[in-house]
C-alpha positions as CSV (number, residue, x, y, z in Angstrom):
1,M,12.3,-33.4,5.3
2,P,14.4,-31.3,7.7
3,P,14.6,-27.6,6.9
4,G,17.8,-26.7,5.2
5,R,18.1,-30.0,3.3
6,L,17.4,-29.7,-0.4
7,E,14.8,-32.0,-2.0
8,R,16.1,-34.4,-4.7
9,V,14.2,-33.9,-7.9
10,D,14.7,-35.6,-11.3
11,E,16.7,-33.4,-13.6
12,M,15.3,-31.9,-16.7
13,R,17.2,-32.2,-20.0
14,V,19.2,-29.2,-21.3
15,R,18.8,-29.9,-25.0
16,P,15.5,-30.2,-26.9
17,L,14.2,-33.5,-28.1
18,D,13.5,-32.1,-31.5
19,V,17.2,-31.8,-32.5
20,P,18.0,-29.4,-35.3
21,A,20.3,-30.6,-38.1
22,W,22.1,-27.9,-40.1
23,S,24.8,-28.3,-42.8
24,L,27.7,-25.8,-42.6
25,A,26.2,-24.2,-45.7
26,Q,23.0,-23.4,-43.7
27,V,25.1,-22.1,-40.9
28,V,26.9,-19.7,-43.3
29,Q,23.5,-18.5,-44.6
30,A,22.4,-17.6,-41.0
31,V,25.6,-15.9,-40.0
32,P,26.3,-12.7,-42.0
33,G,29.8,-12.5,-43.4
34,A,30.7,-16.1,-42.6
35,T,32.6,-18.6,-44.7
36,A,32.9,-22.4,-44.3
37,S,35.2,-25.2,-45.2
38,G,34.7,-28.9,-44.8
39,E,31.5,-30.9,-44.3
40,A,29.5,-31.5,-41.1
41,T,26.0,-31.8,-39.8
42,V,25.5,-29.6,-36.8
43,T,22.9,-30.7,-34.2
44,G,23.8,-28.3,-31.4
45,I,26.0,-25.4,-30.3
46,S,28.4,-25.2,-27.3
47,L,30.7,-22.5,-26.0
48,S,32.4,-24.6,-23.2
49,T,34.1,-27.9,-23.5
50,R,32.1,-29.0,-20.5
51,D,28.9,-28.6,-22.4
52,V,29.8,-30.4,-25.7
53,V,27.4,-32.9,-27.0
54,A,28.1,-35.1,-30.0
55,G,27.2,-33.2,-33.2
56,D,27.9,-29.7,-31.7
57,L,29.4,-26.7,-33.4
58,F,32.0,-25.5,-30.9
59,A,32.3,-21.7,-30.7
60,A,36.0,-20.9,-30.2
61,L,35.9,-17.2,-29.4
62,P,38.7,-14.7,-28.7
63,G,38.9,-13.8,-25.0
64,A,40.5,-11.2,-22.8
65,T,43.4,-13.5,-21.8
66,T,43.3,-16.4,-24.3
67,H,41.6,-17.6,-27.5
68,G,39.0,-20.3,-27.3
69,V,40.7,-22.2,-30.2
70,R,43.1,-23.5,-27.5
71,F,40.2,-25.8,-26.4
72,A,39.1,-26.8,-29.9
73,A,40.9,-30.2,-29.9
74,Q,39.3,-31.1,-26.6
75,A,35.9,-30.1,-27.9
76,L,36.4,-32.2,-31.1
77,E,37.5,-35.2,-29.0
78,A,34.3,-34.8,-26.9
79,G,32.1,-35.0,-30.0
80,A,32.0,-31.6,-31.6
81,V,31.9,-31.9,-35.4
82,A,33.0,-28.3,-36.5
83,V,34.4,-25.1,-35.0
84,L,33.0,-21.5,-35.3
85,T,35.8,-19.0,-34.9
86,D,37.5,-16.0,-36.4
87,A,40.5,-15.8,-38.8
88,E,43.0,-15.9,-35.9
89,G,41.4,-19.0,-34.5
90,A,41.1,-20.7,-37.9
91,A,44.8,-20.3,-38.4
92,E,45.4,-22.6,-35.4
93,L,43.1,-25.4,-36.5
94,A,44.3,-28.5,-38.4
95,E,43.4,-28.3,-42.1
96,D,40.9,-31.2,-41.9
97,V,38.8,-29.6,-39.2
98,P,35.4,-28.4,-40.5
99,R,34.9,-24.8,-39.6
100,V,32.8,-21.6,-40.0
101,V,34.9,-18.4,-39.9
102,V,33.5,-14.9,-39.3
103,D,34.8,-11.6,-37.9
104,R,33.6,-10.9,-34.3
105,P,32.1,-14.4,-33.7
106,R,30.8,-13.5,-30.2
107,A,28.7,-10.7,-31.7
108,R,27.1,-13.2,-34.2
109,L,26.7,-16.1,-31.8
110,A,23.5,-15.1,-29.9
111,E,21.5,-14.3,-33.0
112,F,22.7,-17.5,-34.7
113,A,21.8,-19.6,-31.6
114,A,18.3,-18.2,-31.5
115,D,17.8,-19.0,-35.2
116,F,19.3,-22.4,-34.9
117,Y,16.8,-23.5,-32.2
118,G,13.8,-21.9,-34.1
119,R,13.3,-18.7,-31.9
120,P,11.8,-20.8,-29.1
121,S,11.3,-17.9,-26.7
122,D,8.6,-16.5,-29.0
123,R,6.3,-19.4,-27.8
124,F,6.0,-18.2,-24.1
125,T,6.3,-15.1,-22.0
126,T,9.8,-14.0,-21.1
127,I,10.5,-11.8,-18.1
128,G,14.0,-10.6,-17.5
129,V,14.8,-9.4,-13.9
130,T,17.8,-7.2,-13.2
131,G,19.0,-5.4,-10.0
132,T,21.6,-5.6,-7.4
133,Q,19.5,-7.6,-5.0
134,G,16.3,-9.6,-5.2
135,K,16.6,-11.1,-8.7
136,T,16.5,-14.7,-7.5
137,T,13.6,-14.1,-5.1
138,T,11.6,-12.3,-7.7
139,T,12.0,-15.0,-10.3
140,Y,11.1,-17.7,-7.8
141,L,8.0,-15.7,-6.7
142,A,7.1,-15.4,-10.4
143,E,7.3,-19.2,-10.6
144,A,5.0,-19.6,-7.6
145,A,2.6,-17.0,-9.0
146,L,2.1,-19.1,-12.2
147,G,2.5,-22.5,-10.6
148,E,5.6,-24.7,-11.1
149,S,3.9,-26.8,-13.8
150,R,3.5,-23.8,-16.0
151,A,6.8,-21.9,-15.3
152,A,10.5,-21.9,-15.8
153,V,13.2,-20.0,-13.9
154,I,16.8,-19.2,-14.8
155,G,19.2,-17.7,-12.4
156,T,21.9,-17.8,-9.7
157,I,20.6,-21.0,-8.1
158,G,20.2,-22.7,-11.5
159,T,17.5,-23.4,-14.0
160,R,14.1,-25.0,-13.2
161,I,11.7,-26.1,-15.9
162,T,8.2,-27.1,-14.7
163,G,9.6,-27.6,-11.2
164,R,12.6,-29.7,-12.2
165,P,16.2,-28.5,-12.1
166,A,18.2,-28.4,-15.3
167,A,22.0,-28.1,-15.3
168,S,23.2,-24.6,-16.1
169,S,26.1,-22.3,-15.3
170,L,26.3,-18.6,-14.6
171,T,23.4,-16.5,-13.4
172,T,22.6,-15.9,-17.0
173,P,23.8,-18.7,-19.3
174,E,25.8,-18.0,-22.4
175,A,23.6,-17.6,-25.5
176,P,23.9,-21.2,-27.0
177,A,23.0,-22.8,-23.6
178,L,20.3,-20.2,-23.0
179,Q,18.6,-20.8,-26.4
180,A,18.8,-24.6,-25.9
181,L,17.1,-24.2,-22.6
182,F,14.4,-22.0,-24.2
183,A,13.9,-24.8,-26.7
184,V,13.3,-27.3,-23.9
185,M,10.9,-24.9,-22.2
186,A,8.9,-24.5,-25.5
187,E,8.7,-28.3,-25.8
188,E,7.5,-28.5,-22.1
189,Q,4.8,-25.8,-23.0
190,V,5.7,-23.4,-20.2
191,A,3.5,-20.3,-20.0
192,A,6.4,-18.1,-18.9
193,C,10.1,-18.0,-18.0
194,A,11.4,-15.6,-15.4
195,M,15.1,-15.2,-15.8
196,E,17.8,-13.2,-13.9
197,V,19.8,-10.9,-16.1
198,S,23.2,-10.0,-14.7
199,S,25.1,-6.9,-15.7
200,H,27.9,-9.2,-16.9
201,A,25.4,-11.0,-19.2
202,I,24.2,-7.7,-20.7
203,V,27.8,-6.5,-21.4
204,Q,28.9,-9.9,-22.8
205,G,25.9,-10.3,-25.1
206,R,24.5,-13.3,-23.5
207,V,20.9,-11.9,-23.8
208,D,21.3,-10.7,-27.4
209,G,19.4,-12.4,-30.2
210,F,16.0,-12.3,-28.7
211,V,13.7,-9.7,-27.1
212,L,12.2,-10.1,-23.6
213,D,8.5,-9.4,-23.2
214,A,9.2,-7.4,-20.1
215,A,12.4,-6.2,-18.4
216,V,12.1,-5.6,-14.6
217,F,14.4,-3.2,-12.7
218,L,14.5,-3.8,-8.9
219,N,17.2,-1.6,-7.5
220,L,20.9,-0.7,-7.8
221,G,23.6,-0.6,-5.1
222,R,27.3,-1.3,-4.8
223,D,28.3,-4.5,-6.4
224,H,30.5,-5.9,-9.2
225,L,32.8,-2.9,-9.1
226,D,35.7,-5.2,-9.8
227,F,34.1,-5.6,-13.2
228,H,32.4,-2.3,-13.9
229,H,34.9,0.0,-12.0
230,D,32.3,2.5,-10.8
231,V,28.5,2.7,-10.0
232,E,27.8,4.8,-13.1
233,S,29.2,2.1,-15.4
234,Y,27.3,-0.5,-13.5
235,F,24.1,1.4,-14.0
236,A,24.8,2.0,-17.7
237,A,25.1,-1.8,-18.1
238,K,21.8,-2.4,-16.4
239,A,20.1,0.4,-18.4
240,E,21.1,-1.3,-21.7
241,L,18.5,-4.0,-21.0
242,F,15.8,-1.4,-21.2
243,T,16.2,-0.7,-24.9
244,P,14.1,-2.0,-27.8
245,A,16.9,-4.4,-28.8
246,H,16.4,-6.3,-25.5
247,A,12.8,-5.7,-24.3
248,R,9.3,-4.7,-25.4
249,R,8.3,-3.0,-22.1
250,A,9.8,-1.9,-18.8
251,V,8.7,-2.6,-15.2
252,I,10.5,-0.3,-12.8
253,N,10.7,0.1,-9.1
254,L,9.9,3.7,-8.4
255,D,11.2,3.5,-4.8
256,D,14.8,3.2,-6.0
257,E,16.6,6.4,-7.1
258,H,18.2,4.6,-10.1
259,G,14.8,3.3,-11.0
260,R,13.4,6.8,-11.0
261,R,16.3,7.9,-13.2
262,L,15.7,4.9,-15.6
263,T,12.1,5.9,-16.2
264,G,13.4,9.1,-17.8
265,L,16.0,7.3,-19.9
266,T,14.3,4.3,-21.4
267,S,12.3,4.6,-24.7
268,L,10.2,1.5,-23.8
269,P,6.6,1.7,-22.5
270,V,7.0,1.9,-18.7
271,T,4.9,0.4,-15.9
272,T,6.0,1.5,-12.4
273,F,5.4,0.0,-9.0
274,S,6.0,1.2,-5.4
275,T,5.8,-0.3,-1.9
276,E,6.9,3.0,-0.2
277,G,4.2,5.5,-1.2
278,A,5.6,6.8,-4.5
279,A,3.0,7.8,-7.1
280,A,3.4,4.7,-9.2
281,D,1.1,2.8,-11.5
282,W,0.9,-0.1,-9.0
283,R,1.0,0.6,-5.3
284,A,1.3,-1.7,-2.3
285,V,-0.3,-0.1,0.8
286,N,-1.2,-1.0,4.3
287,L,1.7,-3.4,4.9
288,R,1.1,-5.8,7.8
289,A,4.4,-7.6,8.8
290,H,4.6,-10.8,10.8
291,R,7.4,-13.1,11.8
292,T,7.3,-15.2,8.6
293,G,6.0,-12.7,6.0
294,S,3.8,-9.8,5.2
295,V,0.3,-8.9,3.9
296,V,-0.3,-5.8,1.8
297,T,-3.1,-4.4,-0.3
298,L,-2.0,-4.1,-3.9
299,V,-3.7,-1.4,-5.9
300,A,-3.8,-1.8,-9.7
301,P,-3.7,1.1,-12.1
302,D,-7.5,0.8,-12.6
303,G,-8.1,1.1,-8.9
304,R,-8.8,-2.6,-8.3
305,E,-7.5,-3.8,-4.9
306,V,-6.3,-7.3,-4.0
307,E,-4.8,-8.7,-0.9
308,L,-1.2,-10.0,-1.5
309,S,0.2,-12.4,1.1
310,V,4.0,-12.8,0.9
311,P,5.3,-15.8,2.9
312,L,8.8,-14.3,3.1
313,A,10.0,-11.9,5.8
314,G,11.0,-8.3,5.0
315,A,9.5,-5.3,3.2
316,F,12.1,-5.9,0.4
317,N,10.4,-9.2,-0.3
318,V,7.1,-7.5,-0.6
319,S,8.7,-5.3,-3.3
320,N,10.0,-8.4,-5.0
321,A,6.6,-10.0,-5.0
322,V,4.9,-6.9,-6.4
323,A,7.5,-6.8,-9.2
324,A,6.7,-10.4,-10.2
325,V,2.9,-9.7,-10.1
326,V,3.2,-6.5,-12.1
327,A,5.4,-8.0,-14.8
328,L,3.2,-11.1,-15.3
329,A,-0.1,-9.2,-15.0
330,G,1.1,-6.9,-17.8
331,E,1.5,-9.9,-20.0
332,G,-2.1,-10.9,-19.6
333,H,-1.9,-13.4,-16.7
334,D,-4.8,-13.2,-14.3
335,L,-4.1,-10.9,-11.3
336,Q,-6.0,-13.0,-8.7
337,D,-4.4,-16.2,-9.9
338,L,-1.0,-14.6,-9.6
339,V,-1.7,-13.3,-6.0
340,D,-3.1,-16.7,-5.0
341,G,0.1,-18.4,-6.4
342,I,2.5,-16.2,-4.5
343,A,0.6,-16.9,-1.2
344,T,1.7,-20.6,-1.7
345,A,5.4,-19.9,-2.3
346,R,7.6,-22.3,-0.5
347,G,10.5,-19.9,-0.1
348,V,13.8,-19.5,-2.0
349,P,16.9,-21.5,-1.2
350,G,19.4,-19.5,0.8
351,R,17.2,-16.3,0.8
352,M,15.9,-15.6,4.3
353,E,15.7,-19.4,4.6
354,R,14.7,-20.5,8.1
355,V,16.5,-23.5,9.7
356,D,14.3,-25.0,12.3
357,A,15.1,-28.0,14.5
358,G,12.9,-27.0,17.4
359,Q,15.4,-24.6,18.9
360,P,14.2,-21.7,21.1
361,F,15.7,-19.1,18.8
362,T,15.2,-18.2,15.2
363,A,17.9,-19.2,12.7
364,V,18.1,-17.8,9.2
365,V,20.5,-18.3,6.2
366,D,20.7,-15.5,3.6
367,Y,22.8,-14.8,0.5
368,A,23.4,-11.2,1.6
369,H,26.9,-10.3,0.6
370,K,26.5,-6.6,-0.3
371,P,26.1,-3.7,2.1
372,E,22.5,-2.9,1.0
373,A,21.5,-6.6,1.2
374,V,22.9,-7.0,4.7
375,E,21.1,-3.9,5.8
376,A,17.8,-5.1,4.3
377,V,18.0,-8.4,6.0
378,L,18.9,-7.1,9.5
379,R,16.2,-4.4,9.3
380,A,13.7,-7.0,8.3
381,L,14.5,-9.3,11.2
382,R,14.9,-6.6,13.9
383,P,11.1,-6.0,14.4
384,V,10.4,-9.7,14.7
385,T,13.3,-10.5,17.1
386,A,12.4,-10.4,20.8
387,G,16.0,-10.8,21.9
388,R,19.4,-10.2,20.3
389,L,20.2,-10.2,16.7
390,I,23.4,-12.2,16.1
391,V,25.0,-12.1,12.6
392,V,27.8,-14.2,11.1
393,I,29.3,-12.6,8.1
394,G,32.4,-12.5,5.9
395,A,33.4,-11.1,2.5
396,G,34.5,-12.8,-0.7
397,G,38.1,-12.7,-2.0
398,D,39.0,-11.4,-5.5
399,R,36.0,-9.2,-5.5
400,D,35.2,-5.5,-4.8
401,R,37.3,-4.6,-1.8
402,G,35.5,-1.3,-1.2
403,K,32.3,-3.0,0.0
404,R,34.0,-4.9,2.9
405,P,34.2,-2.1,5.5
406,L,30.8,-1.0,4.4
407,M,29.4,-4.5,5.2
408,G,31.2,-4.4,8.6
409,E,29.8,-1.0,9.4
410,V,26.2,-2.0,8.6
411,A,26.4,-5.2,10.5
412,A,28.0,-3.6,13.6
413,R,25.3,-0.8,13.5
414,L,22.3,-3.0,13.2
415,A,23.2,-6.3,15.0
416,D,23.8,-6.9,18.7
417,V,26.5,-9.5,18.1
418,L,28.7,-9.5,15.0
419,I,30.9,-12.5,14.3
420,V,33.3,-11.9,11.4
421,T,34.5,-15.0,9.6
422,D,35.6,-16.3,6.2
423,D,33.4,-16.4,3.2
424,N,35.1,-17.5,-0.1
425,P,38.6,-16.1,0.3
426,R,39.6,-17.5,-3.1
427,S,43.2,-16.4,-3.8
428,E,43.4,-13.7,-1.0
429,D,44.7,-14.0,2.5
430,P,41.5,-14.6,4.6
431,A,42.9,-12.7,7.6
432,L,43.4,-9.6,5.5
433,I,39.8,-9.8,4.2
434,R,38.5,-10.1,7.8
435,A,40.6,-7.1,8.8
436,E,38.9,-5.0,6.2
437,V,35.5,-6.0,7.4
438,L,36.5,-5.4,11.0
439,A,37.8,-2.0,10.2
440,G,34.3,-0.9,9.1
441,A,32.8,-2.4,12.3
442,E,34.9,-0.2,14.6
443,G,32.6,2.2,16.6
444,G,29.5,0.1,16.1
445,A,27.1,-0.8,18.9
446,A,27.5,-4.6,18.4
447,Q,29.8,-6.9,20.3
448,V,32.3,-7.9,17.7
449,L,34.1,-11.3,17.5
450,Q,36.5,-12.6,14.9
451,V,36.4,-16.4,14.2
452,G,38.1,-17.3,11.0
453,D,36.9,-20.9,10.6
454,R,33.3,-20.6,9.3
455,R,32.0,-23.7,11.0
456,E,33.4,-22.5,14.3
457,A,31.9,-19.0,13.7
458,I,28.5,-20.5,13.2
459,A,29.0,-22.7,16.3
460,A,29.9,-19.6,18.3
461,A,26.6,-18.0,17.2
462,V,24.5,-21.0,18.1
463,E,26.2,-21.5,21.5
464,Q,25.3,-18.1,22.7
465,A,21.9,-17.8,21.2
466,A,19.1,-17.6,23.8
467,T,15.4,-17.8,23.7
468,G,14.0,-15.1,21.5
469,D,17.3,-14.3,19.7
470,T,17.8,-14.5,16.0
471,V,20.9,-15.9,14.4
472,V,21.6,-14.9,10.8
473,V,24.3,-16.6,8.8
474,A,24.9,-14.3,5.8
475,G,26.9,-14.3,2.6
476,K,26.7,-17.7,1.0
477,G,23.1,-18.6,1.0
478,H,22.4,-21.5,-1.3
479,E,26.1,-22.2,-2.0
480,R,27.3,-25.7,-1.2
481,G,31.0,-25.1,-1.2
482,Q,33.7,-22.7,0.2
483,Q,36.5,-21.7,-2.2
484,V,39.9,-21.4,-0.6
485,G,42.6,-20.9,-3.2
486,D,41.7,-23.0,-6.2
487,V,39.9,-25.7,-4.1
488,V,36.2,-25.7,-3.4
489,H,35.5,-27.5,-0.1
490,P,32.1,-28.9,0.6
491,F,30.3,-26.4,2.9
492,D,26.6,-25.5,3.1
493,D,25.6,-22.9,5.7
494,R,22.2,-24.5,6.1
495,E,23.5,-28.0,6.7
496,V,26.1,-26.8,9.1
497,L,23.7,-24.6,11.0
498,L,21.2,-27.5,11.3
499,E,23.9,-29.9,12.5
500,L,25.2,-27.5,15.1
501,I,21.7,-26.7,16.4
502,G,21.2,-30.5,16.7
503,E,24.5,-30.9,18.6
504,R,23.5,-28.2,21.0
505,A,20.1,-29.8,21.7
């Protein structure tokens, strides 16, 4: 299979085979303060009309701009048998619609969903990974550490259960979908699930209703400030995961300043790790980097040493691998087995993913779309690049504008050639987004070009790449579309890069 092309795998179901069946009276018993009217047998829960399965209880929740009851008729037509809502929503329903009514239904939903599916996450290890960058890679390395047949992953790229993809939306799914996936994992007898936990998910209660065995903190940089407004609020959201309501213990990166701060704030038992010489419980020392990865000596708290081979380039991926090992080893999984598993990792879609068609230069696609991530990728590739470092980058529309010039500055400082292009402009003017990135690139050492069309920008990088150069296409990683306005156009950086390299050859 050519690099950059995703393997087709049979999809895993997203609802358990052992279907619960609850009357509305049973639902009321499980939801404090709820009342019900009408009769129905509930066999599932959905929060989105896209996810409705016949027999579902549809959760019609109040939102920031509209009330979910607007979509109740659509959900009922799709097969929902009753509606969970508040008094405001109930007033909009037809009299004959079976319903469960409770104040603050969103706050009740996660706990109810966990009860409805029988607390499935109690039957395997749950690891929640949070941080500005590295969440996806860490969860995939945890999967490799355990072996696909024993693991599950939930995150940005989607959900995988015993190596098979399962349809899911959002980095961290809404509570009803999450608990249904946990129920499937329990039926498949996974040993552990490693899941990404976004700051949005924490704030919106998607990970309420159950307690993680371990919460992992990787790092914190500038991101999502369109949602959190400032870094302090962003950190506070992340820190909420490290409380007894959400986790039993904490695994924290002591190399990150916010990680060091978190160790003094959390009341959880803490295990620390470091790859940069900090006095942590677990330490990675004697790093030996090569073109496609690194080898380090991992020193356990008891002094035991094992060699950890990480088949992904960059010191930051060593840190991600150590985080996965430390989290799983702390839950009783064998250290040597974990290390052996990571050595076999096949990589992570769109994360430092190499695209190789026999060309005389290195080509890499990465999801880096934040200043710290761009810097980490370029610093990782510089030592293994004999020639020039050529980077293609843009910034997304309708997101934190403040990071755009910072990304331009980092790229112009660390690359030899910077090609500024469009990412996902969404509702914004692409030219204005590029201008903000270019403003940060002024004064940098790199040669700077502006090519708005993303395919043409990648073509410009490929055309000028010489033997020994490295071409990095950053920002979209695993994504398979480019959003312009309200339309998502098919576009996969990996596929486009592979095609253009082939055309050049």
